[in-house]
N, C-alpha and C positions, 0 to 999 in steps of 0.2 A: 840557096840553101834550102832544104828540104824542111818538112815542118818537126822533126826529131831534131833537126839540128837546133832550129829555134828555138824549143822546148827545152833543150839541153843547155842554150845560152843563158835563157832567162827561167830557169828553173826555180820554183818554190819548193823548199824541203822542209816539215813541220814534223815536230815530235810531240805525241801527245800520251799524257797520262791519265787515261779514261776513267777515274774511280769514282766511287760508289759513292764518296762525301766530295770529293773533289775533283776537277778536270784543270790541269797544268798544260800549257802550249807552250813550246820552244820552238822558234824560227831562227833559220840559219843567219849567222852575224848577228843577232841581236840578242840571243841569252832565251830568259823565260819571258816572255811578254803577256802570259794571261794564268791568271789563278783564280778560278773561279767554284763557287758550288756548284754540283751535279745537278740544277732544279730549272725545271720550266714549269710557268704560270699558265694557263690557258685557259680560255672560255669555256665553261661546259657544252660540251653540244654539239659545236661548231670546231672546237680543237684551235681559235684562232691565236695565236701567240702572245701574253701580254707583257710577259717580263722571261727572261733568262740570266741563271748564274744567281748573283748577290741579291739585287733586286726581288727574285723570284723565293731564294730562300727566306729572306723574312716575312712572306706571306706563308710560310706553312705553320698551320696550325690558325690561321688569322683570317682565311680567306671569306669570303659571303658563298653561299650557297650555287652562283653562278660563275664561281672563279676556282679551277682546281689547281693546288701548287704539288706538281710530281717531280719525285725521283726516279727517274728512268733507268738507274742501274740498280740490282740490287747483290751484293751478293759476290760484288766482282764483274759481273757478266750483266746484261741489256734484260731487262725486265717490259722494257715497252719501246720497242723497234721505231715506231713513229716519232716519239717524242724526242728518242735518243738522235735521231736524225736530224731532227729540228734542232736541238744543242747544237751538234757538231757542225750544223752549216753556219750556226749563228758566229759559234769558235773560232771555226774557220775563216770567215769572212772580216770576223774584227783583226784579225791579226795580219791580214793581206795589207801589204804595204799599198799596192796600184791596185786597184779595185779593177780596173779597165784591164790591166795585163793578166790580171788572176782569173777574165773569165776566159783567156786567148789560152792560157798558160796553167793549167788546172794542179795543185800541189801534190807532190810525194810526201806520202805520210807512214810515217810510222808509231804504230797505237801497242802499250804494253797491256798485256793482258795474263790473269793468273795462270800459275803453269797447269794447274788442273783442269783448264777448260777443253768442254769438248769440243769435236770438228764441228757441229750445230752452231755451238755458241761462239766458234771461230767466224764461222761464213756469217753471222748475223752482226759481228765487228765489222768484218769486211765490208758486207752490203751496206751497211748503215753508213761508213765512211764515202764511200764509191759515190753513193746517192748525194752524199753530203758536198761532193765538190772534189774527191781526190781521183788523182789519174792513175796510182798506182798506191797500194797500200800494202805494207809490212809490219808482222805482228813479231813482237818479242816478251818472251817470259819475263813476269817481273822480278823475279830474284837475281835474275842474268843482268835486266836491266838497272837495279838497284846495285849490285854490285860492279857494273862499269862506272855508275855514278859516283863511287864514294873511290873511285880509283884502284879497287883490287887488281892484281895480274892474274887475271881468269885465265890466260892462255898459257900458264907457267903449269907445269905438273905437280903442283903443290894444291893443297886445300885450302878453299875459302869458304867462310860459311856466312849466310847471312839471312837473318830475321826481318820480314816486310810487315809491319800491321796494319793495313788501314782498314778503312770503314767498313767493307764487308766482307774482305778476307784476310788471313793470315799466311804469308809465303814463307816457307822455309827452304833454302836452298844448299845445297853443298857442292862448290863450284871447281871445277880443274880442267884445264887443255878445253877451255872454251865450250864445255859441255856442262848441264848436270848430272852430278853421279849421284846424289841423293836431293829427293824432295818429298815435302809435304805441303799438302795446300788444302787449309781449312777452311771453310764457310763462317768464321767466327772473327770478329773484328770489333773496332769504335762502335758499329751499330748493335752488335749484340749487348755491348757493357751499356749502352745509354737506354736498351729495352730491359734489360736486368735491373737499373735503376727505377726505371717509371716502373716494372711489375713489382718491386718491392714497396714504394711508397703508394702505390694501388692497394697493395693488400694489407701493409701494416697500418696506414695511416687513411685511408679512404680517401686519398685525394689524387685524381688523376691529374698529369703533369706531360707538357709536350716533349717532343723530342729535342729542340733548342735547350728548356730549362733542363732535360734531364743531361743534356752533354755538359752544360756549364757546370753540374753538381759533379758530374766525374771529373773533371779535369779539374775542380777546386779540391777535392777530397782525395784523391789519388788511388793508389791500389794498396798501399801498408798502412797496418791498423795504427793510426795516428798516437796509439796512446791514453791518455785520459781522455773520456769522451766530452763531445760537445755538440748542441743543438745548432742544426742549420735552419732559417726559415726557407719554406719552399711556398712559392704561392702556384695553387693550381685550383682545380673546381672540385669542391665535394660531392662523392659518388652518391651519397643518398640525398641531400638537398638540393644539388645541381647550381650549387651559388658557387661563388668566389670564394675560396679561402687561404688562410695563410697558417701550415702545417709547422709544426716544430719537428724535423726528423733527426733521429740520433745518428750521427756524422760515422760512429762506428762500424751500426747496421749497413749503412751504405756501402760500405769498405767491404763487408761481407757478402754482401748481394754483387758485387763484383767477382767475387772469387770464381763463380761456376765460369764463366766465359775463361777468365785467367787459366784456370785448371784446363781447360780444354787446348791454349796454346802450349803449356807446359808438357801435357801429354803428347801432343804435336811435336813439340820438340826433341824431347828424350826419344820419341820412335824415330828419328831421325837421325840420331846421334848414333842410335844401335844398329842402325842400320848403314853406318858411314864404314868403309872398309877401314882395315886398320892403321895404314899406312897416312889417309887424308885425316884421320881421327886424331895421329899425332900432329899435324902441323895445326889442327885446329886448337888444341892443348894449347899447342906453343901463341898462334895469333890470336886467338879468343872469336867471339860470334859479334859481328857487326849488327846492331839494330836500326832498320830505317823504316819510314811510314808515319803517317799521323801519330799511330795505336802508340808508339815508341815514347811519345812526350807524356804518355801518363804518369805522373810521380810515383816513383818506387817501382815500377815494373821492370827495370833494370835489375834493379835488385832482388825482386823477388825470383826473377830467372837465374840470376848467378847463384840464389840460393838452393835452388831446385836442379840445378846440372853441376853444378862446383866448377865451371867454368868463367872464364872474363869475358865479360859481355858489356859493350859499349855502343852507346848511343850515339851516331852519327852526327857532324856538325849539319844543321839544317836537312833533318829527314826527311821532310815534306819533299824535299825536292830532287833528291837521289836518283829517282826511277825515271823521270823524265829526263833530267838529264844524260843517265845514260842510256837511253831509248836515243837520244839526239846525235851521241858519241857514233852508236852503233851504225847508225842514220849516214854519218859523215864517212865511215869506213867499211863500206859495205864488203870489202874485199876479204878486211880483216874478222870481219865477223859474219860472214856468208852463211857459215854453218848453223847458226844460233839464230836466225832470220826467217821467220814462215812469209812467205810470200804468196800473193793473189793475183790475178790476172790483171793485164794491161787494160785500161780503158781504150786510149789511143795514144 
């Protein structure tokens, strides 16, 4: 038996949702086996890896001077090639059932990427995965992966619309006949919402808070005006005195601060709807729009988008897993989804 036959007999197949905030990995026969933050902690100067994933995220904003906690993904694409490669290698190694076999038969990997990604950015994703141990790398656009993941019949001549709100990007796709008929990809997502909260509290209250605190406030407050105002206790650092402090923050003003990134999402959604062919638009009116991604869990966001479009909009069950599950289904049926997969060269 030749080596190609050996590789086919014992092949590893892995789907990766390489997100700005979190990375999910799905393995053949096992389902989702890894869901970790996209964070790596390294020693400053040497880049010696100290922690990857959840442990590294806990270090964000809390590290001593000689330690860096890095988020290597920004706006859905690779911002730090070396750190992304380290993170992918660690995650691929963690999910290998047989470490010895994995050295002989490198995994075949499919990775979801933003639909607006450039050729240079695609190459960076492929190179990172190949250097991290993949023998072959396929890429799939996030809106299509999300649509497959939630079970939409994307191969039919009917319009399906998905809005996937991640940490770094919002992907909006109208999909029919295994292709994207209309798409909008904007680099606005959960991170921009967190930043809006940070900047609001900084300018209004003179208090500096970290990313993790901002995320907790965002998820607690939500996107809708809560009615009667209430004060939230927020712990951070006084910008004038430089000491820790507890600030009393208006809930309504935090909601107001979130409106700018939300309005960017509304603008992109309406633009996509305007460009949708009439027949497919009629399908969307009947079926509605499905929301996926971590951003769809923001309280009241679906209601705001319904009000802005006048269309039925539904948050799918388990929205954080839609993209990785769809990517894996595409990997399982390469002939069916051949036209939507972006291939790279084989290593061996």
